[in-house]
C-alpha positions as CSV (number, residue, x, y, z in Angstrom):
1,L,132.4,144.4,123.4
2,H,131.2,140.9,122.4
3,E,134.7,139.9,121.2
4,S,136.2,140.7,124.7
5,T,133.4,139.2,126.8
6,H,131.4,136.7,124.6
7,W,128.3,137.7,126.5
8,G,125.0,136.5,125.4
9,T,122.4,138.6,123.5
10,Q,120.5,139.7,126.6
11,A,123.6,140.6,128.6
12,L,125.0,142.6,125.6
13,V,121.7,144.6,125.2
14,E,121.4,145.4,128.9
15,H,125.0,146.5,129.2
16,F,124.6,148.7,126.1
17,L,121.3,150.3,127.3
18,H,122.9,151.4,130.6
19,S,124.8,154.1,128.7
20,Y,123.2,154.4,125.2
21,R,119.8,154.3,123.5
22,S,119.3,152.7,120.1
23,M,116.5,151.4,118.0
24,G,116.9,147.7,117.0
25,I,119.7,147.0,119.4
26,Y,118.4,143.6,120.2
27,T,118.4,142.5,116.5
28,T,121.9,143.9,116.1
29,A,123.1,142.0,119.2
30,K,121.5,138.8,118.0
31,Q,123.3,139.2,114.6
32,I,126.6,139.7,116.3
33,M,126.1,136.6,118.4
34,S,125.2,134.5,115.3
35,Q,128.3,135.6,113.5
36,C,130.7,134.7,116.4
37,I,132.3,131.4,115.5
38,T,133.6,130.8,119.0
39,C,130.1,131.2,120.5
40,Q,128.5,129.0,117.8
41,K,131.0,126.2,118.6
42,V,130.6,126.3,122.4
43,N,127.1,127.6,123.2
44,K,124.3,125.1,123.5
45,K,121.8,126.0,120.9
46,V,118.1,125.5,121.6
47,M,116.7,124.0,118.4
48,R,113.1,124.7,117.5
49,M,111.2,121.5,116.8
50,F,109.5,121.7,113.4
51,P,107.0,119.2,112.2
52,S,108.5,116.5,110.0
53,G,107.6,116.6,106.4
54,G,106.8,113.7,104.2
55,Q,106.6,112.6,100.6
56,E,104.0,113.4,98.0
57,L,100.8,111.4,98.5
58,A,100.9,108.0,96.8
59,L,97.5,107.4,95.1
60,R,98.2,103.9,93.7
61,P,100.3,100.9,94.8
62,F,103.9,101.2,93.8
63,Q,103.6,104.8,92.7
64,A,106.3,105.6,95.2
65,I,108.7,103.1,96.9
66,Q,111.6,103.2,99.3
67,V,114.7,101.1,98.5
68,D,117.5,100.0,100.8
69,F,120.0,97.2,101.4
70,T,120.5,95.3,104.6
71,E,123.3,92.9,105.4
72,F,122.8,89.2,106.4
73,P,125.2,86.4,107.3
74,P,126.8,85.2,104.0
75,I,125.2,82.0,102.6
76,Q,126.9,80.7,99.5
77,R,127.0,83.9,97.4
78,W,124.1,85.7,99.0
79,K,125.2,88.4,101.4
80,Y,122.7,91.2,101.2
81,L,118.9,91.7,101.1
82,L,117.4,94.3,98.8
83,V,114.3,95.6,100.5
84,I,111.6,97.5,98.6
85,V,108.6,99.0,100.5
86,D,105.5,100.6,98.8
87,H,104.5,104.0,100.2
88,L,100.7,103.5,100.0
89,T,100.1,99.9,101.0
90,H,103.3,99.2,102.9
91,W,103.7,96.0,100.7
92,V,107.2,94.7,101.0
93,E,109.4,92.8,98.5
94,A,112.8,91.5,99.5
95,F,115.4,89.8,97.3
96,P,118.7,88.2,98.2
97,V,121.6,89.7,96.2
98,T,125.3,89.1,96.1
99,Q,126.3,92.8,96.0
100,A,124.8,96.0,97.3
101,T,125.2,97.9,94.1
102,A,123.1,100.0,91.7
103,N,123.2,97.1,89.1
104,S,121.4,94.9,91.6
105,V,118.7,97.5,92.0
106,V,118.3,97.9,88.3
107,K,118.1,94.2,87.7
108,I,115.4,93.7,90.4
109,L,113.3,96.7,89.2
110,L,113.3,95.5,85.6
111,E,112.8,91.8,86.3
112,Q,110.7,91.6,89.5
113,I,108.9,95.0,90.2
114,I,107.9,96.7,87.0
115,P,106.5,93.5,85.3
116,W,104.3,92.8,88.3
117,F,103.4,96.3,89.6
118,G,103.9,98.6,86.7
119,V,106.4,101.5,86.2
120,V,107.2,103.1,89.5
121,G,106.7,106.9,89.8
122,V,109.1,107.8,92.5
123,I,112.1,105.9,94.1
124,N,113.4,107.1,97.4
125,L,116.9,105.9,98.2
126,D,120.2,107.0,99.8
127,F,122.6,106.2,97.0
128,T,122.8,106.8,93.3
129,Y,125.0,105.8,90.4
130,W,125.0,106.7,86.7
131,V,123.7,103.2,85.8
132,L,120.7,103.6,88.0
133,Q,120.2,107.2,86.9
134,G,120.3,106.3,83.3
135,V,117.6,103.6,83.6
136,M,115.3,105.9,85.7
137,D,115.7,108.7,83.1
138,K,114.7,106.3,80.3
139,L,111.6,105.1,82.3
140,Q,110.8,108.7,83.4
141,I,111.1,107.6,87.1
142,C,111.7,110.4,89.6
143,W,114.3,109.6,92.2
144,E,114.5,111.3,95.5
145,Y,118.0,111.1,97.1
146,H,118.4,111.5,100.8
147,T,121.5,111.5,103.0
148,P,122.4,108.2,104.7
149,W,123.4,110.2,107.7
150,H,119.7,110.9,108.4
151,P,118.0,107.5,108.4
152,Q,114.7,109.1,109.4
153,S,114.4,110.1,105.7
154,S,113.9,106.4,104.8
155,G,112.2,105.5,108.1
156,R,109.7,103.1,106.6
157,V,112.3,100.8,104.9
158,E,114.7,101.1,107.8
159,R,112.0,99.8,110.2
160,M,111.1,97.1,107.7
161,N,114.7,96.0,107.7
162,Q,114.5,95.4,111.4
163,T,111.2,93.7,111.1
164,L,112.5,91.3,108.5
165,K,115.5,90.4,110.6
166,R,113.4,89.7,113.6
167,Q,110.9,87.6,111.7
168,I,113.6,85.7,109.8
169,T,115.5,85.0,113.1
170,K,112.4,83.6,114.7
171,L,111.7,81.3,111.7
172,M,115.3,80.2,111.7
173,I,115.1,79.2,115.3
174,E,111.8,77.3,114.7
175,T,112.7,75.6,111.5
176,K,116.5,75.3,111.6
177,L,116.6,76.5,108.0
178,L,118.8,79.1,106.3
179,W,117.6,82.7,106.1
180,T,117.2,82.4,102.3
181,K,114.8,79.6,102.8
182,C,112.9,81.4,105.6
183,L,112.4,84.6,103.5
184,P,109.2,83.7,101.6
185,L,107.3,82.7,104.7
186,T,108.6,85.8,106.5
187,L,107.3,88.1,103.7
188,L,103.9,86.3,103.9
189,R,103.7,87.0,107.6
190,I,104.5,90.6,107.2
191,I,102.2,91.4,104.3
192,T,99.2,89.7,106.0
193,A,99.7,91.3,109.4
194,H,97.3,94.2,110.1
195,R,98.8,97.6,110.4
196,K,98.3,99.5,113.7
197,D,97.4,102.8,112.0
198,I,94.5,101.7,109.8
199,G,93.8,98.1,111.0
200,M,94.3,96.7,107.5
201,S,97.1,94.5,106.1
202,P,99.2,95.3,103.0
203,Y,97.6,92.3,101.4
204,D,94.1,93.8,102.0
205,L,95.1,97.1,100.5
206,L,96.7,95.6,97.4
207,F,94.1,92.9,96.5
208,G,90.9,94.2,98.1
209,L,90.3,90.9,100.0
210,P,91.9,89.3,103.0
211,F,94.4,86.5,102.5
212,L,92.7,83.1,102.2
213,D,94.2,80.6,104.6
214,H,91.8,77.9,103.8
215,Q,89.9,76.5,100.8
216,V,86.8,78.3,99.6
217,D,83.9,76.5,97.8
218,T,83.4,77.8,94.3
219,P,80.0,77.6,92.6
220,D,79.2,75.3,89.7
221,W,79.1,76.5,86.1
222,E,75.5,77.5,86.2
223,K,76.1,80.2,88.8
224,G,79.6,80.9,87.8
225,D,78.9,84.2,85.9
226,Q,77.0,85.6,88.8
227,Y,79.7,84.6,91.2
228,V,82.4,86.2,89.1
229,N,80.5,89.4,88.6
230,H,79.8,89.7,92.4
231,Y,83.5,88.8,93.1
232,V,84.8,91.5,90.8
233,Q,82.4,94.2,92.1
234,T,83.3,93.4,95.7
235,I,87.0,93.7,94.9
236,A,86.5,97.0,93.1
237,N,84.5,98.5,96.0
238,N,86.9,97.2,98.6
239,L,90.0,98.6,96.8
240,E,88.5,102.1,96.5
241,Q,87.6,102.2,100.2
242,L,90.8,100.6,101.5
243,R,93.1,102.8,99.5
244,R,91.3,105.9,100.8
245,Q,92.2,104.6,104.2
246,G,95.7,104.1,103.1
247,L,96.0,107.8,102.3
248,L,95.1,108.9,105.8
249,P,98.4,108.0,107.7
250,Q,100.6,109.4,105.0
251,T,102.6,112.5,106.0
252,V,102.4,115.2,103.3
253,Q,105.2,117.6,102.3
254,L,105.7,120.9,104.3
255,D,104.3,124.0,102.7
256,F,106.9,126.3,104.3
257,K,110.7,126.5,104.7
258,V,112.3,125.3,108.0
259,H,115.6,127.1,107.3
260,S,117.2,129.7,105.0
261,L,120.2,127.6,104.0
262,K,121.1,127.1,100.3
263,A,123.3,124.6,98.5
264,G,126.9,125.7,99.0
265,D,126.4,127.5,102.3
266,C,129.0,126.9,105.0
267,V,127.6,125.5,108.2
268,L,128.8,124.2,111.6
269,I,128.1,120.5,112.3
270,K,127.5,119.5,115.9
271,T,129.5,116.4,116.9
């Protein structure tokens, strides 16, 4: 009946019940509909909106990072910007590179990130190569691969790419300098700007104190020890409180499945 009419589930059930009676007819009709390739290609499917999941909670700075490349106008040999964003503090690091390759990522991680922030626990990215995989295996770094066709998976670094481009463009207009020269001041503006969700800047969350934009008087040697002790205690207390605030806006992983698909299943892609 469905092959000759391509009726919907409700129409099939009502037509059937005019002449017959059967338990579970609605479930059967729904299964027939779902197996009809023609209907699946043509019918408009109402998709249920599931809450978006997130990553595992990051408890320390640079425990989890997102990595991405963004393209800039070529200047000498620099053509790309490697952008790295911390999951907890939203601290951003950006480095001009000549090629958007895994070798560039490995070089920056080993020379610029790990020596300053420690070994990263999780790297979230939309590409992978054997070179990068080998290094992460040696360092016991977990990598989470997501498809480049779903940019929401790396939403934080994608938004940061746009923020960097806007801020760099403004500085280029104001200073008439090349984007490579404007990059350090751009990063300073971003990491000292207060976040809307918690009202703190990435600088506050990483160092426990606000960025000092002026000279601060330091005590003489007689009061130096007391000053240092108070300074260290203040930073420790601030860091604990601020990083607890940094945990609040993080989206945790879902504790249920949103579909029954498995790797290798055939699916229809809506275009």
